[in-house]
Structure formats: structure tokens, C-alpha cells
Steps between C-alpha positions, in 0.01 A plus 500: 500500500675579828828528310350768287395690813857479630623648167270802526764682705262629763552505879260378759452860612375617159126548460277322254538772241870438473429127442247586226750732333771237512267235353391731219871553415550125479214448255565570133290750315297244317393335828413841643282610207329187387139490627490124459771460762320715757396212728847346496652846573265554793584155642879577465460827682300336779754226541784747530303708749420183702871413517581851614230487766634169627858641518370804696313276741806282559719802568239645743477164679876471544528868602247438773696207630831687497367830646580528870192464710412735786607383845211386723520439873394134456805435280821406686759776501872482503658284776529681830844583628541343837843636604573824338636838586156641568337193645295556810588245768279638779801614705731787463659560165865542526 
């Protein structure tokens, strides 16, 4: 069923309504209207929404890993420059 989700042509940033609309476009009229297929239809919608939720969680997880973190004093900073143009040596600069 994951292959069907991939063919829905929805992005991870779409909301659940876009997924439901895409699923309803994939179902034929007979499957949409038949009351005997209601349970199967509900299960299909729920599976597609579950795949969409998993995809959104995966993107959020990776985005959190990639996002630059704020700099804290306990984290090591860039290497100190020991002999530079503006280095203070304790004596006269010149």
C-alpha cells in the first residue's frame, strides 16, 4: 500500500485534507458510493493518512538534525588564533 501512497502525488507539507482528496480521486465511483465497501474504504483512507503522518515525522526528525543549533558556552568554539595581526602578546603591539 505504500506504493499507492507514493502515487497520490502529495507532498509531505500537505495537510491531511489534501491526502483525503487525492485518495478519493484514486478510488473509482463504484468504490466511493457502495455502502458495502465502507469499511474497506475507511481502512484505505486510514492507511494512507498513516503513511503521510510517518513521512511528516521523518522529515521533522531530519530537519531537527540538520537545523543549526544555538551556540552555548559549554560547547567548544572555533580554534583560537595564537599569532595573528590582533593577537595580544602582553607587550607593546608594533
